[in-house]
C-alpha positions in Angstrom: 0.1 0.2 0.1 1.6 3.8 -1.1 1.6 6.2 1.6 0.2 9.6 1.3 4.0 10.3 1.3 5.2 8.3 -1.3 2.4 9.9 -3.7 3.1 13.3 -3.0 6.8 12.2 -3.4 6.6 10.6 -6.3 4.2 12.9 -8.4 6.6 15.5 -7.1 9.5 14.4 -9.0 8.0 12.7 -12.5 8.0 16.0 -13.7 12.1 15.9 -12.9 13.0 12.3 -14.0 11.7 10.9 -17.7 10.6 7.2 -16.7 10.5 4.1 -19.5 6.4 3.5 -18.3 7.1 -0.4 -20.0 10.5 -1.0 -18.0 8.5 0.4 -14.8 5.4 -2.1 -15.6 7.7 -4.7 -16.3 9.6 -5.0 -12.6 8.7 -7.7 -10.6 7.1 -7.5 -7.5 9.4 -9.8 -5.4 12.6 -7.8 -6.9 15.3 -7.2 -4.2 18.9 -5.0 -4.2 21.0 -8.0 -6.8 24.6 -8.2 -6.0 24.9 -7.4 -9.4 23.0 -4.8 -10.7 25.3 -1.4 -11.5 21.7 0.6 -11.4 18.5 0.2 -9.3 15.2 1.4 -11.2 13.6 4.8 -8.7 10.3 2.9 -8.5 11.5 -0.6 -7.7 13.9 1.2 -4.8 10.7 3.1 -3.7 8.0 0.7 -3.6 9.5 -2.8 -3.8 12.4 -2.8 -1.4 12.5 0.2 0.9 8.5 0.5 1.3 8.8 1.8 4.6 10.2 3.3 7.6 10.9 -0.2 9.6 12.2 -2.3 6.3 15.1 0.7 6.3 15.9 0.6 9.6 15.9 -3.4 9.8 18.2 -3.3 6.8 20.9 -1.0 8.2 20.4 -3.0 11.0 21.6 -6.2 9.3 24.4 -4.0 7.8 25.9 -3.1 10.8 25.4 -6.1 13.0 25.2 -9.0 10.9 25.7 -11.3 13.9 23.3 -9.5 16.1 23.8 -6.4 18.0 27.3 -5.3 19.6 28.1 -2.6 22.3 28.9 0.6 20.9 30.3 2.0 24.1 33.7 2.2 25.0 35.4 1.3 28.3 37.3 3.0 31.0 40.7 2.5 28.7 39.1 3.5 24.9 39.0 0.3 24.2 35.1 -1.1 22.4 33.1 -2.8 24.1 31.3 -4.7 21.4 29.1 -6.9 24.5 26.2 -8.8 23.1 23.0 -6.9 23.5 19.4 -7.6 23.7 16.7 -5.0 22.6 14.4 -3.0 25.4 11.0 -1.7 25.4 12.2 1.4 23.2 12.0 0.6 19.9 15.6 0.2 18.4 17.2 0.3 21.4 19.3 -2.2 23.3 21.3 -2.7 26.4 24.6 -4.4 26.4 24.8 -7.4 28.9 28.5 -6.4 29.5 28.4 -3.2 30.7 24.8 -2.5 30.8 24.5 0.9 28.9 21.8 1.5 26.6 21.9 2.6 23.0 20.4 2.7 19.9 20.6 1.4 16.0 21.5 5.0 14.8 24.0 5.4 17.8 27.5 6.8 16.7 26.5 7.2 13.3 25.8 10.3 11.1 22.2 9.5 11.2 22.1 9.9 15.5 19.6 12.0 16.6 17.8 12.7 13.7 14.2 13.7 13.7 13.3 12.8 10.3 12.3 9.5 9.2 15.7 7.4 8.5 14.0 6.3 5.0 14.0 9.7 3.8 18.1 9.7 4.0 17.8 6.5 1.6 16.2 8.2 -0.8 18.4 11.5 -0.7 21.0 8.7 -0.8 19.6 7.6 -4.0 19.4 10.8 -5.7 22.6 12.2 -4.9 24.2 8.7 -5.9 22.4 8.4 -9.2 22.2 11.6 -10.6 25.4 12.4 -13.5 24.8 16.1 -11.6 23.2 15.3 -8.6 20.7 17.5 -6.5 20.5 20.9 -5.1 18.8 21.3 -1.4 16.4 23.2 -3.3 14.6 20.0 -5.0 15.1 18.3 -1.6 12.8 21.0 -0.2 10.2 20.7 -2.6 10.1 17.0 -2.3 10.4 16.3 1.3 8.2 19.2 2.4 10.9 20.7 4.8 13.2 23.7 5.5 15.5 24.4 2.6 18.1 24.4 5.7 17.4 21.0 6.7 17.8 19.5 2.8 21.0 21.4 2.7 22.6 20.1 6.2 21.1 16.5 5.2 22.6 16.9 1.7 26.1 17.5 3.5 26.1 14.8 5.6 25.3 12.1 2.9 28.7 14.1 1.1 30.4 13.8 4.5 30.1 9.9 4.1 31.0 9.9 0.7 33.7 11.5 1.6 37.4 9.9 0.8 38.0 6.4 1.9 41.4 5.3 3.4 43.1 5.0 0.4 46.5 3.2 -1.2 49.1 5.4 -2.8 48.1 5.8 -6.4 50.6 4.3 -8.8 51.3 3.7 -12.6 50.0 6.5 -14.8 48.8 9.2 -12.7 47.4 12.2 -14.2 47.9 15.6 -12.8 46.2 18.8 -12.8 44.8 21.7 -10.9 42.3 24.6 -11.9 41.5 28.0 -10.4 37.7 28.1 -10.0 35.7 31.1 -9.0 34.0 34.0 -11.1 35.0 36.5 -13.4 36.7 39.6 -12.5 34.3 41.6 -15.4 31.2 39.8 -13.5 32.1 41.2 -9.6 30.3 44.7 -8.4 32.0 47.6 -8.5 32.5 48.0 -4.5 34.2 44.5 -4.8 36.6 45.6 -7.3 40.3 45.9 -6.7 42.5 48.0 -8.7 45.9 45.7 -8.0 43.9 42.7 -8.6 45.5 39.8 -10.2 43.5 37.1 -12.5 43.4 34.2 -10.1 43.6 36.2 -7.2 40.6 35.7 -4.7 39.9 32.3 -6.4 40.2 29.0 -5.1 42.1 26.6 -6.7 41.0 22.6 -6.9 43.8 20.2 -7.2 42.8 16.5 -9.1 45.0 13.6 -9.8 43.7 10.4 -10.7 44.9 6.5 -11.3 44.9 5.5 -15.1 41.8 3.4 -14.7 42.2 3.8 -11.0 40.8 6.3 -7.8 40.6 9.8 -7.9 41.4 12.1 -5.5 39.9 16.1 -5.8 41.0 18.8 -3.4 41.1 22.3 -2.7 44.8 24.0 -2.5 45.3 27.4 -0.9 47.6 27.9 -4.2 49.6 26.2 -7.3 52.8 27.3 -6.1 55.5 24.7 -6.7 55.8 24.2 -2.4 52.0 23.6 -2.1 52.0 21.4 -5.1 55.2 19.5 -4.8 54.6 17.8 -1.1 50.7 16.7 -2.1 52.2 14.7 -4.9 54.7 13.0 -3.1 52.4 12.2 0.1 49.1 10.8 -2.3 51.9 9.4 -5.7 53.9 6.7 -5.2 57.8 7.2 -6.2 58.6 5.5 -9.3 55.2 6.7 -11.0 55.0 8.1 -14.3 53.1 11.2 -13.9 51.6 13.4 -16.9 50.8 17.3 -16.2 50.6 20.5 -18.4 53.8 22.4 -18.7 52.6 24.5 -15.6 55.8 25.7 -13.2 55.0 24.6 -10.3 55.3 20.6 -11.9 58.6 21.4 -13.3 60.8 19.6 -9.9 58.6 16.6 -10.1 60.9 14.7 -12.6 63.2 14.5 -9.2 61.1 11.9 -7.8 59.0 10.2 -10.6 59.0 9.5 -14.2 57.2 12.7 -15.5 55.9 13.7 -18.7 54.5 16.9 -19.9 51.7 18.2 -22.2 52.1 21.7 -24.1 48.5 22.9 -24.3 50.0 25.7 -26.9 50.9 23.3 -29.2 48.5 20.4 -28.8 46.5 18.5 -26.4 47.8 14.9 -27.1 51.1 13.7 -28.3 50.4 9.7 -29.3 49.1 8.0 -26.1 50.8 11.1 -23.9 47.9 13.2 -23.0 46.3 15.1 -19.2 42.4 14.9 -20.9 42.1 12.5 -18.2 42.7 14.6 -15.1 41.4 17.6 -16.8 37.7 16.6 -17.8 36.9 16.4 -14.1 37.0 20.4 -13.9 34.2 20.1 -16.6 32.3 18.1 -14.5 32.5 20.3 -11.8 31.9 23.1 -13.1 28.8 21.8 -14.9 27.5 20.7 -11.8 28.2 24.2 -10.5 26.2 26.0 -12.7 23.3 23.6 -13.6 22.7 22.2 -9.8 24.5 24.4 -7.0 24.9 27.4 -8.8 27.3 28.8 -6.1 29.8 26.3 -4.3 31.7 28.6 -1.4 35.6 28.0 -0.6 33.8 26.6 2.9 32.5 24.0 1.5 34.0 22.7 -1.8 35.5 19.7 -0.6 32.4 18.0 0.5 30.9 18.6 -2.8 34.1 17.2 -4.4 34.1 14.2 -2.4 30.7 13.7 -3.7 31.8 14.0 -7.5 34.7 11.7 -6.6 32.3 9.2 -5.5 30.4 8.9 -8.6 33.5 8.4 -10.6 35.0 6.0 -8.2 32.0 4.0 -8.3 30.6 3.8 -11.6 31.2 0.1 -12.5 30.4 -0.6 -8.8 27.5 -2.8 -8.2 24.5 -0.5 -6.5 23.7 -2.8 -3.6 27.5 -3.0 -2.7 27.8 0.6 -3.2 25.1 1.3 -0.6 26.0 -1.1 1.8 29.3 0.3 1.9 28.1 3.4 2.3 26.0 2.7 4.9 28.9 0.8 6.7 31.3 4.3 6.7 28.2 6.2 8.3 29.3 5.1 11.2 31.8 6.9 13.6 30.8 10.2 11.3 29.4 13.1 12.7 28.3 16.6 10.8 26.5 19.1 13.1 24.4 21.7 11.4 26.6 24.4 13.8 29.7 22.7 12.9 28.8 23.5 9.2 27.5 27.3 9.7 30.2 27.8 12.3 32.7 31.0 11.7 35.5 28.7 10.8 33.3 26.0 9.1 33.7 22.3 9.0 36.1 21.2 6.7 35.7 17.7 5.2 38.2 14.7 7.1 41.5 14.4 5.3 42.6 11.8 3.1 44.2 9.4 4.8 46.4 6.8 3.0 46.7 3.4 3.7 49.7 1.7 4.8 49.5 -1.6 2.7 
């Protein structure tokens, strides 16, 4: 049975997404998340799989505790308790048999103490993970009937979970490029134009590293000087790798540590198999997403938006079930309060952590 929320929700989004009526009508009523499916139709996701709140909570519980609920608290020495737990009268709440402390299904997760139905987060994740240009918080406001700031906070919560996981150093052929993002000086109000304003002054620099047929990393940097770029490349790229860049002077000294090839764009964009288009195309994705969906991305939150783009690009060939289950597991131990987002200094996304082999 479809609830009033489902009717309103689906009617609001049908003008935004074009559905294949033949494909939707042929969906098996017993359809479940298949481990090999790269995509899942929207109506299957909402009407056949995660039909109600209880189903979503049970799914998350099974993903988090496949062997039964375990205590989420830590002892006096800072070590996790992990004691077996039993359910209590309060819904979705348990008590540890070892330390006798209570906890809930969403304790120590990004969803802790949230008042919205848990199913809404499943639906918001679906759109943010499947739409090539993502979805703005203004659309979430309309679809879910909530304040825009609530939608904006929830979107950043999901981006924080999508944030870069622990990764190994990039190796093999690695493409590197950077770009200055921000408005043009001619579009600034006259009161904000400075006489000695340089071309890239007051812009946000974004750096992108891409492994050949592998993982991608995108993050903001204070500038594109050699003193900033070289230490980052040394941190995230394995020595002995082949690095391909443009002829920016910041990359000249990379040849001291890596095999380095550069492409002179004043003469061409590809010389045989040597080109940097694989790294440069991410900036087209960022620009198109910003112009077409967000309209504006502040420097304070740009890393989180880049996290989402990296998440989609790195998981293009990953089955939806694995991607979704990994997302739910990554939500454990993550917290992002609204006051952290709007604080004076903001809240920068978690840094990239290099996994030691």
